N, CA, C and O atoms as a MOPAC input file, in Angstrom:
PM7 MOZYME 1SCF
protein

 N     77.59300 1   102.35700 1    82.47600 1
 C     78.74100 1   102.86900 1    81.72800 1
 C     79.50500 1   103.86800 1    82.59700 1
 O     78.92900 1   104.59000 1    83.41100 1
 N     80.82100 1   103.88100 1    82.39200 1
 C     81.69700 1   104.79500 1    83.12200 1
 C     82.96100 1   104.93900 1    82.28200 1
 O     83.05200 1   104.39700 1    81.18000 1
 N     83.94000 1   105.68100 1    82.81900 1
 C     85.24100 1   105.80300 1    82.17100 1
 C     86.33400 1   105.62400 1    83.20700 1
 O     86.23700 1   106.12900 1    84.32500 1
 N     87.37600 1   104.90100 1    82.82200 1
 C     88.58000 1   104.74500 1    83.63300 1
 C     89.74900 1   105.19900 1    82.77900 1
 O     90.04700 1   104.58700 1    81.75400 1
 N     90.40700 1   106.26200 1    83.19200 1
 C     91.56400 1   106.81100 1    82.47200 1
 C     91.28400 1   106.95300 1    80.97800 1
 O     92.12500 1   106.59300 1    80.15400 1
 N     90.11400 1   107.47200 1    80.62600 1
 C     89.76400 1   107.72800 1    79.24400 1
 C     89.22700 1   106.52900 1    78.47900 1
 O     88.89200 1   106.64400 1    77.30000 1
 N     89.14300 1   105.37400 1    79.14300 1
 C     88.63400 1   104.16700 1    78.49200 1
 C     87.18500 1   103.94100 1    78.90100 1
 O     86.86100 1   103.97500 1    80.08800 1
 N     86.30800 1   103.70900 1    77.91800 1
 C     84.92000 1   103.38800 1    78.22000 1
 C     84.85500 1   102.01000 1    78.86600 1
 O     85.48500 1   101.06100 1    78.39800 1
 N     84.08500 1   101.91400 1    79.94600 1
 C     83.95500 1   100.65500 1    80.67200 1
 C     82.50400 1   100.42100 1    81.06900 1
 O     81.71300 1   101.35400 1    81.21100 1
 N     82.18100 1    99.13800 1    81.24400 1
 C     80.92700 1    98.76300 1    81.87500 1
 C     81.20600 1    98.66900 1    83.36300 1
 O     82.19600 1    98.05800 1    83.76300 1
 N     80.36200 1    99.25500 1    84.18400 1
 C     80.52600 1    99.20700 1    85.63500 1
 C     79.50000 1    98.22600 1    86.18800 1
 O     78.29500 1    98.44400 1    86.06600 1
 N     79.98400 1    97.14500 1    86.79700 1
 C     79.11900 1    96.10900 1    87.34500 1
 C     79.22900 1    96.08900 1    88.86300 1
 O     80.33200 1    96.08700 1    89.41000 1
 N     78.10300 1    96.07300 1    89.53300 1
 C     78.08500 1    95.99600 1    90.99100 1
 C     77.73200 1    94.56200 1    91.38500 1
 O     76.73700 1    94.01000 1    90.91800 1
 N     78.56200 1    93.96400 1    92.25200 1
 C     78.32900 1    92.61000 1    92.75100 1
 C     78.27800 1    92.67500 1    94.26400 1
 O     79.20500 1    93.18000 1    94.89800 1
 N     77.19500 1    92.16400 1    94.85200 1
 C     77.07200 1    92.10100 1    96.30800 1
 C     77.13800 1    90.63400 1    96.72600 1
 O     76.32700 1    89.82000 1    96.28300 1
 N     78.09400 1    90.30500 1    97.57000 1
 C     78.28200 1    88.93400 1    98.03200 1
 C     77.36000 1    88.63100 1    99.21400 1
 O     76.82100 1    89.54600 1    99.83600 1
 N     77.18100 1    87.34000 1    99.52300 1
 C     76.35200 1    86.93800 1   100.65900 1
 C     76.82600 1    87.59100 1   101.95600 1
 O     76.01700 1    87.90400 1   102.83000 1
 N     78.13100 1    87.79600 1   102.07800 1
 C     78.71000 1    88.39500 1   103.28100 1
 C     78.32700 1    89.86400 1   103.44000 1
 O     78.50800 1    90.44400 1   104.51100 1
 N     77.79900 1    90.46100 1   102.37700 1
 C     77.47900 1    91.88500 1   102.39000 1
 C     78.57200 1    92.72700 1   101.75200 1
 O     78.36800 1    93.91000 1   101.48400 1
 N     79.74500 1    92.11800 1   101.50500 1
 C     80.81400 1    92.83800 1   100.81900 1
 C     80.33200 1    93.21700 1    99.42000 1
 O     79.57300 1    92.48400 1    98.78500 1
 N     80.78900 1    94.37600 1    98.95800 1
 C     80.39000 1    94.87100 1    97.63800 1
 C     81.62700 1    95.01900 1    96.77500 1
 O     82.67200 1    95.47100 1    97.24300 1
 N     81.50600 1    94.63900 1    95.51500 1
 C     82.58600 1    94.82300 1    94.54400 1
 C     82.02600 1    95.52200 1    93.31400 1
 O     80.91200 1    95.24700 1    92.86800 1
 N     82.82500 1    96.42800 1    92.78100 1
 C     82.50000 1    97.09400 1    91.52100 1
 C     83.57000 1    96.67400 1    90.51500 1
 O     84.76000 1    96.89300 1    90.73900 1
 N     83.14400 1    96.07900 1    89.41800 1
 C     84.05400 1    95.67600 1    88.35900 1
 C     83.90300 1    96.63700 1    87.19700 1
 O     82.78700 1    96.98300 1    86.80900 1
 N     85.02900 1    97.07100 1    86.64000 1
 C     85.06000 1    97.95800 1    85.48900 1
 C     85.61000 1    97.15300 1    84.31500 1
 O     86.80100 1    96.84900 1    84.25800 1
 N     84.71400 1    96.81100 1    83.36900 1
 C     85.05200 1    95.93100 1    82.25700 1
 C     85.22500 1    96.75200 1    80.97700 1
 O     84.36700 1    97.56300 1    80.62800 1
 N     86.33800 1    96.53300 1    80.28800 1
 C     86.59700 1    97.20500 1    79.01800 1
 C     85.47200 1    96.88300 1    78.03300 1
 O     85.09600 1    95.72000 1    77.88000 1
 N     84.93700 1    97.90000 1    77.37000 1
 C     83.79600 1    97.69800 1    76.47100 1
 C     84.18000 1    97.00000 1    75.17500 1
 O     83.30800 1    96.45900 1    74.49500 1
 N     85.46100 1    96.99600 1    74.81200 1
 C     85.88800 1    96.32200 1    73.58000 1
 C     86.24300 1    94.85600 1    73.82400 1
 O     85.81300 1    93.97700 1    73.07800 1
 N     87.03100 1    94.59700 1    74.87500 1
 C     87.54000 1    93.23900 1    75.10400 1
 C     86.80400 1    92.50300 1    76.22500 1
 O     86.94900 1    91.29000 1    76.37300 1
 N     86.01300 1    93.23700 1    77.01500 1
 C     85.25400 1    92.67600 1    78.14100 1
 C     86.14300 1    92.13100 1    79.26800 1
 O     85.66700 1    91.36200 1    80.10400 1
 N     87.40500 1    92.51000 1    79.30200 1
 C     88.26300 1    92.10200 1    80.41800 1
 C     88.16300 1    93.15500 1    81.51700 1
 O     87.99000 1    94.33800 1    81.22300 1
 N     88.27000 1    92.74100 1    82.77900 1
 C     88.24100 1    93.73000 1    83.85800 1
 C     89.55400 1    94.52100 1    83.87800 1
 O     90.63900 1    93.94400 1    83.81800 1
 N     89.43600 1    95.83900 1    83.96100 1
 C     90.65100 1    96.64700 1    84.04700 1
 C     90.82900 1    97.21900 1    85.45000 1
 O     91.89000 1    97.74300 1    85.78900 1
 N     89.77100 1    97.11000 1    86.26400 1
 C     89.85000 1    97.60600 1    87.63500 1
 C     88.68500 1    97.02200 1    88.41200 1
 O     87.61200 1    96.77900 1    87.86100 1
 N     88.91500 1    96.79500 1    89.72700 1
 C     87.78600 1    96.48800 1    90.59100 1
 C     88.00600 1    97.11500 1    91.95200 1
 O     89.13300 1    97.23900 1    92.43100 1
 N     86.90200 1    97.50500 1    92.55900 1
 C     86.91200 1    98.13000 1    93.87700 1
 C     86.15500 1    97.22200 1    94.83300 1
 O     85.12300 1    96.65100 1    94.48000 1
 N     86.67800 1    97.09700 1    96.04700 1
 C     86.06300 1    96.24900 1    97.05700 1
 C     85.71100 1    97.08900 1    98.27300 1
 O     86.52700 1    97.87100 1    98.75900 1
 N     84.47900 1    96.91800 1    98.76000 1
 C     84.05300 1    97.56100 1   100.01000 1
 C     83.63200 1    96.44300 1   100.94500 1
 O     82.71900 1    95.67600 1   100.63900 1
 N     84.31300 1    96.35400 1   102.10900 1
 C     83.99400 1    95.30800 1   103.06200 1
 C     84.10200 1    95.82200 1   104.48300 1
 O     84.72000 1    96.85600 1   104.73600 1
 N     83.50400 1    95.10400 1   105.39600 1
 C     83.54600 1    95.46300 1   106.81300 1
 C     84.50700 1    94.50700 1   107.50500 1
 O     84.30700 1    93.29200 1   107.48500 1
 N     85.54300 1    95.05500 1   108.11500 1
 C     86.50900 1    94.25300 1   108.85900 1
 C     86.48200 1    94.72300 1   110.30400 1
 O     86.80700 1    95.87100 1   110.60700 1
 N     86.08600 1    93.81100 1   111.19600 1
 C     85.94300 1    94.12200 1   112.62800 1
 C     85.11800 1    95.37800 1   112.85100 1
 O     85.45900 1    96.22600 1   113.67600 1
 N     84.01700 1    95.48400 1   112.09400 1
 C     83.10100 1    96.60100 1   112.26500 1
 C     83.50200 1    97.88500 1   111.56700 1
 O     82.77300 1    98.87400 1   111.63500 1
 N     84.64100 1    97.89100 1   110.89900 1
 C     85.12600 1    99.10100 1   110.24200 1
 C     85.08700 1    98.92600 1   108.72200 1
 O     85.62200 1    97.94500 1   108.20500 1
 N     84.46400 1    99.86200 1   107.99900 1
 C     84.45400 1    99.75900 1   106.53200 1
 C     85.86700 1    99.92100 1   105.96000 1
 O     86.60500 1   100.82500 1   106.35100 1
 N     86.23000 1    99.03500 1   105.03600 1
 C     87.53200 1    99.09000 1   104.36300 1
 C     87.26600 1    99.11100 1   102.85500 1
 O     86.44200 1    98.34700 1   102.35100 1
 N     87.96700 1    99.98500 1   102.14900 1
 C     87.82100 1   100.07000 1   100.70000 1
 C     89.18200 1    99.93200 1   100.05100 1
 O     90.15700 1   100.54400 1   100.48500 1
 N     89.23800 1    99.11800 1    99.00100 1
 C     90.47700 1    98.96200 1    98.24600 1
 C     90.14800 1    98.96600 1    96.76300 1
 O     89.00700 1    98.73400 1    96.36300 1
 N     91.16600 1    99.23300 1    95.95400 1
 C     90.99000 1    99.18000 1    94.51100 1
 C     92.17500 1    98.45700 1    93.90200 1
 O     93.31700 1    98.63400 1    94.32700 1
 N     91.89000 1    97.64800 1    92.91200 1
 C     92.91400 1    96.87400 1    92.21700 1
 C     92.82500 1    97.19400 1    90.73300 1
 O     91.75200 1    97.11900 1    90.13600 1
 N     93.95900 1    97.55000 1    90.14300 1
 C     94.05300 1    97.83800 1    88.71900 1
 C     94.75800 1    96.66100 1    88.05200 1
 O     95.82700 1    96.23800 1    88.49100 1
 N     94.15500 1    96.13700 1    86.99500 1
 C     94.70500 1    95.00100 1    86.26300 1
 C     95.19400 1    95.47800 1    84.90800 1
 O     94.56700 1    96.33100 1    84.28100 1
 N     96.32000 1    94.92400 1    84.45400 1
 C     96.84700 1    95.35700 1    83.16500 1
 C     97.79800 1    94.35900 1    82.55600 1
 O     97.93500 1    93.23700 1    83.04300 1
 N     98.44800 1    94.76600 1    81.50000 1
 C     99.39800 1    93.95400 1    80.74300 1
 C     98.78400 1    92.59200 1    80.38700 1
 O     99.37300 1    91.54500 1    80.65400 1
 N     97.60400 1    92.62600 1    79.78500 1
 C     96.90700 1    91.38900 1    79.41400 1
 C     97.63500 1    90.67700 1    78.28700 1
 O     98.07800 1    91.29400 1    77.31800 1
 N     97.74800 1    89.34500 1    78.44000 1
 C     98.32900 1    88.49600 1    77.39900 1
 C     97.45300 1    87.25800 1    77.27400 1
 O     96.78900 1    86.84200 1    78.22400 1
 N     97.47100 1    86.68200 1    76.07500 1
 C     96.67500 1    85.48500 1    75.85600 1
 C     97.45700 1    84.25700 1    76.30400 1
 O     98.60100 1    84.04800 1    75.90100 1
 N     96.80600 1    83.43800 1    77.16200 1
 C     97.40100 1    82.20600 1    77.66800 1
 C     96.33800 1    81.12500 1    77.57400 1
 O     95.27700 1    81.24100 1    78.18800 1
 N     96.61100 1    80.08000 1    76.81400 1
 C     95.66900 1    78.97800 1    76.70400 1
 C     94.28900 1    79.39100 1    76.23700 1
 O     93.29200 1    78.79800 1    76.64800 1
 N     94.21700 1    80.40800 1    75.37600 1
 C     92.93800 1    80.86000 1    74.85900 1
 C     92.23500 1    81.88100 1    75.73600 1
 O     91.14200 1    82.33300 1    75.39500 1
 N     92.83600 1    82.25300 1    76.85600 1
 C     92.25000 1    83.23900 1    77.77800 1
 C     93.15200 1    84.46500 1    77.82600 1
 O     94.37200 1    84.34800 1    77.71000 1
 N     92.55600 1    85.63600 1    77.99700 1
 C     93.33200 1    86.84900 1    78.23000 1
 C     93.44500 1    87.03600 1    79.73400 1
 O     92.43600 1    87.16000 1    80.42800 1
 N     94.67400 1    87.05600 1    80.23600 1
 C     94.92600 1    87.15500 1    81.66900 1
 C     95.79900 1    88.36000 1    81.97700 1
 O     96.68500 1    88.69800 1    81.19200 1
 N     95.55800 1    89.02000 1    83.12600 1
 C     96.39900 1    90.16500 1    83.49900 1
 C     97.73800 1    89.67800 1    84.06400 1
 O     97.77200 1    88.81300 1    84.93900 1
 N     98.81400 1    90.22800 1    83.56700 1
 C    100.13500 1    89.90200 1    84.08000 1
 C    100.59800 1    90.95300 1    85.08400 1
 O    101.72000 1    90.87600 1    85.58500 1
 N     99.75100 1    91.92900 1    85.38000 1
 C    100.07700 1    92.99000 1    86.32200 1
 C     98.83900 1    93.33500 1    87.14800 1
 O     97.75500 1    93.53900 1    86.60200 1
 N     99.01500 1    93.39600 1    88.47800 1
 C     97.94600 1    93.79500 1    89.39300 1
 C     98.53200 1    94.77400 1    90.39700 1
 O     99.59200 1    94.52800 1    90.97200 1
 N     97.84200 1    95.87600 1    90.60200 1
 C     98.28600 1    96.86000 1    91.59900 1
 C     97.10800 1    97.16900 1    92.51400 1
 O     96.03800 1    97.57500 1    92.06100 1
 N     97.32700 1    96.96600 1    93.82300 1
 C     96.27000 1    97.14400 1    94.81300 1
 C     96.66700 1    98.22200 1    95.80400 1
 O     97.82100 1    98.31800 1    96.22200 1
 N     95.67400 1    99.03800 1    96.17200 1
 C     95.90400 1   100.06700 1    97.18900 1
 C     94.64600 1   100.22200 1    98.02200 1
 O     93.53100 1   100.04500 1    97.53000 1
 N     94.84000 1   100.55400 1    99.29200 1
 C     93.71400 1   100.89700 1   100.15300 1
 C     93.32100 1   102.32800 1    99.82200 1
 O     94.18400 1   103.19300 1    99.66800 1
 N     92.02500 1   102.58100 1    99.71200 1
 C     91.58700 1   103.94200 1    99.43300 1
 C     91.99900 1   104.84300 1   100.58300 1
 O     91.85000 1   104.48900 1   101.75300 1
 N     92.51700 1   106.00600 1   100.23600 1
 C     92.97900 1   106.94800 1   101.23700 1
 C     94.43200 1   106.75300 1   101.62100 1
 O     94.96600 1   107.52700 1   102.41500 1
 N     95.08500 1   105.73600 1   101.07600 1
 C     96.48800 1   105.45600 1   101.36900 1
 C     97.33100 1   105.80600 1   100.15100 1
 O     96.88300 1   105.66000 1    99.01300 1
 N     98.55400 1   106.26700 1   100.39400 1
 C     99.42600 1   106.61400 1    99.27200 1
 C    100.22100 1   105.41200 1    98.77800 1
 O    100.71700 1   105.42900 1    97.65100 1
 N    100.35300 1   104.36800 1    99.59400 1
 C    101.12500 1   103.19600 1    99.20600 1
 C    100.29400 1   102.19800 1    98.41900 1
 O     99.06400 1   102.21500 1    98.46100 1
 N    100.99100 1   101.33300 1    97.70400 1
 C    100.30600 1   100.29500 1    96.94600 1
 C    101.18800 1    99.05300 1    96.89300 1
 O    102.37500 1    99.09300 1    97.21600 1
 N    100.57700 1    97.95900 1    96.48000 1
 C    101.30300 1    96.70600 1    96.28500 1
 C    101.13100 1    96.30700 1    94.82900 1
 O    100.00800 1    96.24500 1    94.32900 1
 N    102.23600 1    96.03600 1    94.14500 1
 C    102.15600 1    95.65400 1    92.73600 1
 C    102.71400 1    94.25100 1    92.56400 1
 O    103.78100 1    93.92000 1    93.08200 1
 N    101.97700 1    93.43900 1    91.83100 1
 C    102.39900 1    92.07500 1    91.51600 1
 C    102.50300 1    91.97900 1    89.99800 1
 O    101.58000 1    92.35600 1    89.27600 1
 N    103.63600 1    91.47100 1    89.52300 1
 C    103.85500 1    91.28300 1    88.09400 1
 C    104.24400 1    89.83100 1    87.85200 1
 O    105.14900 1    89.30600 1    88.50100 1
 N    103.55900 1    89.19100 1    86.92100 1
 C    103.84900 1    87.80500 1    86.57800 1
 C    104.72100 1    87.76400 1    85.33700 1
 O    104.46400 1    88.48200 1    84.37000 1
 N    105.74900 1    86.93100 1    85.35600 1
 C    106.59500 1    86.72800 1    84.18800 1
 C    105.99900 1    85.67400 1    83.26500 1
 O    106.13700 1    85.74100 1    82.04400 1
 N    105.32000 1    84.67700 1    83.89100 1
 C    104.83800 1    83.54500 1    83.10600 1
 C    103.61500 1    82.95200 1    83.79700 1
 O    103.60200 1    82.80700 1    85.02000 1
 N    102.60300 1    82.61200 1    83.03300 1
 C    101.42300 1    81.91400 1    83.53700 1
 C    101.21700 1    80.71000 1    82.63300 1
 O    101.21500 1    80.84100 1    81.40900 1
 N    101.04300 1    79.52100 1    83.24100 1
 C    100.84700 1    78.29100 1    82.48200 1
 C     99.62700 1    77.55300 1    83.01800 1
 O     99.29200 1    77.66200 1    84.19800 1
 N     98.96700 1    76.80200 1    82.14000 1
 C     97.82900 1    75.97400 1    82.51600 1
 C     98.21700 1    74.50300 1    82.47800 1
 O     99.03100 1    74.08300 1    81.65600 1
 N     97.63000 1    73.73600 1    83.37100 1
 C     97.72800 1    72.27600 1    83.35800 1
 C     99.15600 1    71.76300 1    83.23800 1
 O     99.43100 1    70.85100 1    82.45800 1
 N    100.05200 1    72.34300 1    84.00300 1
 C    101.43900 1    71.91600 1    84.01000 1
 C    101.53700 1    70.66000 1    84.88300 1
 O    101.04200 1    70.66600 1    86.01000 1
 N    102.16300 1    69.58300 1    84.39300 1
 C    102.29600 1    68.37900 1    85.21100 1
 C    103.10800 1    68.67300 1    86.47800 1
 O    104.13700 1    69.34700 1    86.43600 1
 N    102.61700 1    68.15300 1    87.59200 1
 C    103.30900 1    68.32700 1    88.86700 1
 C    103.61600 1    66.94800 1    89.42600 1
 O    102.74000 1    66.08400 1    89.47100 1
 N    104.84000 1    66.74200 1    89.84800 1
 C    105.26200 1    65.47300 1    90.42200 1
 C    104.42500 1    65.17200 1    91.66500 1
 O    104.33100 1    66.00400 1    92.56700 1
 N    103.82000 1    63.99300 1    91.71600 1
 C    102.92100 1    63.64000 1    92.82700 1
 C    103.64100 1    63.58100 1    94.16900 1
 O    102.98900 1    63.65000 1    95.21100 1
 N    104.95900 1    63.45600 1    94.17100 1
 C    105.68400 1    63.42600 1    95.45300 1
 C    105.61100 1    64.76300 1    96.18200 1
 O    105.88000 1    64.82800 1    97.38200 1
 N    105.25400 1    65.81600 1    95.48100 1
 C    105.09700 1    67.12000 1    96.15000 1
 C    103.93100 1    67.10100 1    97.12900 1
 O    103.84400 1    67.94500 1    98.02200 1
 N    103.02900 1    66.12600 1    96.95400 1
 C    101.84600 1    66.04900 1    97.80200 1
 C    101.93400 1    64.93000 1    98.83400 1
 O    100.94800 1    64.65100 1    99.51500 1
 N    103.07800 1    64.29000 1    98.96500 1
 C    103.21500 1    63.22300 1    99.95200 1
 C    103.70500 1    63.80800 1   101.27700 1
 O    104.36200 1    64.84800 1   101.31700 1
 N    103.36700 1    63.11600 1   102.34200 1
 C    103.75700 1    63.53900 1   103.68100 1
 C    105.25700 1    63.39700 1   103.85400 1
 O    105.81000 1    62.36200 1   103.48000 1
 N    105.93600 1    64.38400 1   104.40000 1
 C    107.38100 1    64.25600 1   104.60200 1
 C    107.68600 1    63.15300 1   105.62100 1
 O    106.90200 1    62.89000 1   106.53300 1
 N    108.83200 1    62.52500 1   105.44200 1
 C    109.25600 1    61.46100 1   106.36400 1
 C    109.70500 1    62.11600 1   107.67100 1
 O    110.30000 1    63.19400 1   107.66400 1
 N    109.40800 1    61.44300 1   108.80500 1
 C    109.86400 1    61.99000 1   110.09100 1
 C    111.39100 1    61.96900 1   110.16300 1
 O    112.03200 1    61.11300 1   109.55300 1
 N    111.96800 1    62.90400 1   110.90400 1
 C    113.42800 1    62.91800 1   111.01700 1
 C    113.92400 1    61.66200 1   111.72600 1
 O    113.26500 1    61.11700 1   112.61100 1
 N    115.09200 1    61.23000 1   111.31100 1
 C    115.72400 1    60.07300 1   111.95500 1
 C    116.76500 1    60.58200 1   112.92700 1
 O    117.27400 1    61.69300 1   112.78200 1
 N    117.07100 1    59.78900 1   113.89300 1
 C    118.08300 1    60.20800 1   114.86300 1
 C    117.57600 1    59.97800 1   116.26600 1
 O    116.42000 1    59.61100 1   116.47600 1
 N    118.43100 1    60.19200 1   117.19500 1
 C    118.12300 1    59.88500 1   118.60000 1
 C    117.76000 1    61.09200 1   119.41400 1
 O    118.15600 1    61.19500 1   120.57500 1
 N    117.03500 1    61.99000 1   118.85200 1
 C    116.62300 1    63.16500 1   119.61600 1
 C    115.59700 1    62.81700 1   120.66100 1
 O    114.76700 1    61.93600 1   120.43600 1
 N    115.62700 1    63.47500 1   121.78600 1
 C    114.61100 1    63.26500 1   122.82800 1
 C    114.19000 1    64.60900 1   123.39100 1
 O    114.88600 1    65.61300 1   123.24200 1
 N    113.04400 1    64.60600 1   124.03600 1
 C    112.52200 1    65.84600 1   124.60800 1
 C    112.88500 1    65.99000 1   126.02900 1
 O    112.52200 1    66.98200 1   126.66200 1

């Protein structure tokens, strides 16, 4: 148990095969993650980041965050991503996955 901005949360520690560690902070009422912290080694140097998730909306029976804000620990800057719309199982035209045709014309090298 822990608290994030006055909200009671479950704090879960996950260690990946790579040795990277993640801490997930799950809301005790809705069980959605409201924050996670990542500790990893990049080129021998420990790197820590934290991501805050918010603006949850129900989509296709799931509660999904429409807002994510990530920052490196010790840095004043952050990156924020906001989604306007999330959809499941939207049909996609199969031509999007076909190989483009080679250009025509008399070009030479």
